[in-house]
Structure formats: C-alpha cells, structure tokens
C-alpha positions in Angstrom: -22.0 125.9 110.7 -23.2 129.3 111.8 -21.2 131.1 114.4 -23.4 132.1 117.4 -23.0 134.2 120.5 -25.4 133.0 123.2 -26.3 135.1 126.2 -29.3 135.6 128.3 -30.7 138.8 129.8 -32.4 139.2 133.2 -35.7 140.9 133.9 -37.7 141.7 137.0 -41.4 140.9 137.0 -43.2 143.5 139.1 -46.6 141.9 139.3 -47.9 138.4 139.8 -48.4 136.3 136.7 -50.1 132.9 136.3 -47.3 131.8 133.9 -44.1 132.9 132.2 -46.0 132.7 128.9 -48.6 135.2 130.1 -45.7 137.6 131.0 -44.1 137.2 127.6 -47.4 137.8 125.7 -48.9 140.5 128.0 -45.8 142.5 129.0 -43.3 142.0 126.2 -45.9 141.4 123.4 -44.4 138.3 121.9 -46.5 136.2 119.6 -47.3 132.6 120.2 -44.9 131.7 117.3 -42.1 133.7 118.8 -42.6 132.0 122.1 -42.8 128.6 120.5 -39.5 129.0 118.7 -37.7 130.5 121.7 -36.3 127.2 123.1 -37.9 127.9 126.5 -39.3 124.6 127.8 -43.0 124.0 128.2 -42.5 123.5 131.9 -40.8 126.9 132.2 -43.5 128.6 130.1 -46.2 127.3 132.4 -44.5 128.1 135.6 -46.0 130.6 138.1 -44.3 134.0 138.5 -44.4 135.6 141.9 -44.2 139.4 142.2 -40.6 140.7 141.7 -39.4 137.4 140.2 -36.1 137.7 138.4 -36.3 136.2 134.9 -33.5 135.2 132.6 -34.7 135.3 128.9 -32.8 134.2 125.8 -31.2 137.0 123.9 -32.4 135.5 120.6 -36.0 135.9 121.8 -35.5 139.5 123.0 -33.8 140.5 119.7 -36.1 138.5 117.4 -35.6 139.7 113.8 -32.8 142.0 114.8 -29.4 141.5 113.1 -26.4 141.2 115.4 -23.8 144.0 114.7 -20.9 141.6 115.3 -19.5 140.0 112.2 -17.2 136.9 112.5 -17.2 135.6 108.9 -14.7 136.1 106.0 -14.0 139.4 104.4 -16.6 140.4 101.8 -15.8 142.4 98.7 -18.0 145.5 98.1 -18.5 145.8 94.4 -20.6 148.9 94.2 -22.4 151.4 96.4 -24.7 154.3 95.6 -27.8 155.9 97.1 -29.9 152.9 96.4 -27.7 149.8 96.2 -24.9 148.1 98.0 -23.6 145.3 95.8 -21.4 142.5 97.3 -19.4 139.6 96.1 -20.7 137.0 98.5 -18.2 134.4 99.5 -19.1 130.7 99.2 -20.3 128.8 102.3 -21.9 131.7 104.2 -25.6 132.4 104.5 -27.2 135.6 103.3 -29.2 136.3 106.5 -29.3 135.0 110.0 -32.1 132.9 111.5 -31.6 134.4 114.9 -29.7 137.2 116.7 -26.9 134.9 118.0 -25.6 134.2 114.4 -22.7 136.5 113.5 -21.3 135.2 110.2 -23.9 136.0 107.6 -23.9 138.7 104.9 -26.3 140.8 106.9 -24.1 140.7 109.9 -21.3 142.1 107.7 -23.7 144.8 106.4 -24.6 145.9 109.9 -21.1 145.9 111.1 -19.7 147.9 108.1 -22.6 150.3 107.2 -25.0 152.6 109.0 -28.2 150.7 108.1 -31.0 151.4 110.5 -33.3 148.6 109.1 -30.9 145.9 110.3 -31.4 147.0 113.9 -35.2 147.2 113.9 -37.6 144.4 114.6 -39.4 144.3 111.2 -40.8 140.7 111.0 -38.4 139.1 108.5 -34.7 138.1 108.5 -34.0 139.0 104.9 -34.0 142.8 105.4 -32.8 144.6 102.4 -31.6 141.6 100.3 -33.1 141.7 96.8 -32.9 137.9 96.3 -31.4 134.8 97.8 -28.2 133.0 96.9 -27.7 129.5 98.3 -25.2 129.2 101.2 -22.8 127.3 98.9 -23.0 129.7 96.0 -20.8 132.8 95.7 -21.1 136.0 93.7 -23.3 139.1 93.1 -25.7 139.8 95.9 -27.6 143.1 96.0 -28.8 145.0 99.1 -31.3 147.8 98.9 -30.8 150.6 101.4 -34.3 152.0 101.6 -37.1 149.7 103.0 -39.8 151.0 100.7 -37.6 150.8 97.6 -36.6 147.3 98.7 -40.2 146.2 98.9 -41.1 147.6 95.5 -38.1 146.2 93.7 -38.4 142.8 95.4 -42.0 142.5 94.4 -41.2 143.4 90.8 -37.9 141.5 90.6 -38.9 139.3 87.7 -39.6 142.4 85.7 -36.5 144.4 86.6 -34.0 141.6 86.5 -32.9 141.7 82.8 -29.9 139.4 83.1 -28.8 136.8 85.7 -25.6 135.2 84.6 -23.7 132.4 86.5 -20.5 130.5 86.0 -20.1 126.9 86.9 -17.5 124.1 86.6 -19.2 120.9 85.7 -18.1 117.3 85.2 -17.7 116.3 81.5 -17.3 118.1 78.2 -20.1 120.5 77.2 -19.6 120.6 73.5 -22.2 123.1 72.5 -24.8 125.6 73.9 -27.9 124.0 75.4 -31.4 125.3 76.3 -32.6 123.2 79.2 -36.3 123.1 79.9 -37.5 121.0 82.8 -40.2 121.0 85.5 -39.0 121.0 89.1 -40.6 120.0 92.4 -39.3 119.7 95.9 -38.5 116.3 97.4 -37.0 114.6 100.4 -37.0 115.5 104.1 -38.5 119.0 104.4 -38.1 119.4 100.7 -34.3 119.7 100.9 -33.8 118.6 97.3 -35.4 119.6 94.0 -36.1 116.9 91.4 -37.3 116.9 87.8 -40.9 115.9 87.6 -43.7 116.6 85.1 -46.0 118.0 87.9 -43.4 120.7 88.9 -42.9 124.3 87.9 -41.3 125.2 84.6 -37.5 125.9 84.7 -35.4 127.1 81.8 -31.7 127.7 81.5 -29.3 128.7 78.7 -25.9 126.9 79.0 -22.9 128.0 77.0 -19.4 126.3 77.1 -16.5 128.6 77.8 -13.5 126.4 78.6 -12.7 122.7 78.7 -9.9 121.2 80.8 -9.2 117.9 78.9 -7.0 116.3 81.5 -9.5 116.8 84.3 -12.5 116.4 82.1 -14.1 119.6 83.5 -16.0 122.3 81.6 -16.4 125.9 82.6 -19.9 127.0 81.5 -21.9 130.3 81.5 -25.5 129.9 82.5 -28.3 132.4 81.8 -30.9 131.9 84.5 -34.5 132.7 83.8 -36.8 131.9 86.7 -34.6 131.5 89.7 -36.2 128.5 91.5 -34.5 126.9 94.5 -31.4 124.9 93.4 -32.5 125.4 89.8 -29.1 125.5 88.1 -27.7 122.7 90.2 -30.5 120.2 89.6 -31.0 121.1 85.9 -27.3 120.7 85.1 -27.2 117.4 87.0 -30.2 116.1 85.1 -28.6 117.0 81.8 -25.6 114.9 82.7 -23.3 117.7 83.8 -23.3 117.9 87.6 -21.5 120.8 89.2 -18.2 120.0 90.9 -18.5 120.0 94.7 -22.3 119.7 94.8 -23.2 117.5 97.8 -26.8 117.1 96.7 -26.8 116.6 93.0 -23.3 115.2 92.1 -22.9 111.5 92.8 -19.1 111.9 92.7 -19.1 114.5 95.5 -16.1 114.0 97.8 -16.3 115.9 101.0 -12.5 115.7 101.6 -11.4 116.6 98.1 -14.0 119.1 96.9 -13.2 122.5 98.3 -16.4 124.2 97.4 -19.5 124.1 95.2 -18.2 125.6 91.9 -21.2 127.9 91.2 -20.8 131.7 91.0 -23.3 134.5 90.4 -21.2 136.3 87.8 -23.4 139.2 86.7 -26.8 140.7 87.4 -28.4 143.5 85.3 -31.3 145.5 86.6 -33.6 147.9 84.9 -34.7 150.5 87.5 -36.5 153.7 86.4 -35.7 153.0 82.8 -32.0 152.7 83.4 -30.1 149.4 83.1 -27.2 148.8 85.5 -25.0 145.7 85.5 -23.1 144.4 88.5 -20.3 141.9 88.0 -18.4 139.8 90.5 -15.1 139.1 88.8 -13.5 137.1 91.6 -14.7 133.5 92.1 -12.7 131.8 94.8 -10.8 128.6 93.8 -12.2 128.5 90.2 -8.8 129.4 88.6 -7.0 126.9 90.8 -9.2 124.0 89.7 -9.0 124.8 86.0 -5.3 125.9 86.1 -6.1 129.3 84.8 -4.3 132.6 85.5 -7.4 134.7 85.3 -11.1 133.8 85.2 -11.9 137.0 83.3 -9.6 135.9 80.4 -12.1 133.2 79.4 -15.4 134.4 81.0 -15.6 138.0 79.6 
C-alpha cells in the first residue's frame, strides 16, 4: 500500500463567490476533472463563500501532478547516470510513479529526493514524468529515467524503434525443457480490466523463452524472456497460458500463496537502446530473493 502524507492548506477568499467550485475554477484555475477527483464533497463544492472566508484545501489538489520530495520507500540502486539517462534497479513491490502528491514511496519520489530534477516539481499534466516505460508494481529491474523533458517525449514516442533488446528473468513452475516462441493475442478482462487474457480478438503478443536453470527438487525453472511488444502483464499471462506460471503471481498462478510467496519472481534484467546511432545496454544484476529461492550463490553465474 502506498505511503501517504495527508495535510491541508488554508486560503483566504477575498471576494464573494457563489460556490467553492467557482473559486477553484476561477481563482486557482483547476479543471473540472481535477476538482472531481479532489475528494471534496459535492455539498462543500456547492457551498457559498462569503468575503474573507478561510478555506482549507487538500494538499493533493494544490500539488496536482507534482511529485513529493519526501521518499519513504526502500533504497534503490542507481545503475548508471549520464547527461541523458538515470538508470535504476527498481525494487519489487513499489510503483514507478505516484497518483497524487501525498504518496511518498514511489520511484519518482526517490528521484526527486536524490537528484536535482526540476521536471518533478512542476505541474506538467502527467504523473509519469521522465520515465521511459512502465514496470508493474510487482516487477523489479531496469527502469530508465530521461532527464530532459523534450528528449523524454521524443524517446518515449519512438520507444518501439529505439528499444533493441528487452530481456527479463523469471522463475516459473515446472520444467522448461527447451526454448519456446510464444505467440498469442491478449485482451483486458475483469473489473476495470485488471487482468489480461488470451483471446483471438486481442492484440498480438510474442515472447522468446529460453531455459537457464532447473531446480529439480522444487520443480522450478529460471528462464530468460525476450520481450517484443510490451503489453500490460504480457510476460505473466503468456507464461501462465503456456503452462509455466511465474512463482508469486497473484493474478495468473493458481498456486499463489500469499503467506509463502515472498514476491513475484519477474525481473527486468537488461534493456538495450539505440539512441543517435549508438546502442547502450543497461543491466540490473541484482534480483532480490531469486538466489534464495533457487539455492544459488549468484544469479549472474547462470544468467550471463
């Protein structure tokens, strides 16, 4: 669950207003959408404001799209930094970006607290400022931040062309005996599309799966996955559909055990980007708890 710091801030309304909503739109220039998601009740929004009324407004509303500079999550490894990129090894079980200002345990909170990044303090109308792509909350591994807003926009819009390699590691149930090319069609399903399912009306999804290591006693396989498209939950649902669900997957593994499974064992191991004719690869060599589950001394001994 996201860590939040909730505070309100007081204002003084100098002139008469027919309603609080009128003040928010006319004086503070908030959109209808921002007001609707501010958790201010309809009764309060419609209330009359006398001159010099004192108002207490939610800090999340006043700092909409800003990233809180306080970070309360786990330590994050910085893999690489240059004039364009900051590359992180994202821990499992934390979000990449906050949904409101009161959240303090996401990757972008870490970025703002550790680096001088002006874009994280402005009100540009999105929460994914600087992140080149998304990783699921439960997935760990390589996550790339772009320092310059214009470069970020250009690279994100051309991501399918510049991303030359997207390699993941996963621990799955069962023995993967040989390499597999998985080709499916995926579509969202369930409440608010929380799951993806294989369905002929969906979008095409392709994976390359290669076995790396098999733990016979535990009947678990460590596999390397080459991701092509990058649809939501793509690796998780395709491996499950192929009969090799990822260990610790609460959505796509029928044997998931909340008490015993310490994490989703899916890790973004390496991303290679071709920018300005130069290919650069970023690798996250540390994958929390992988070695413990497979009784290995080093993940790199088998994954390299």
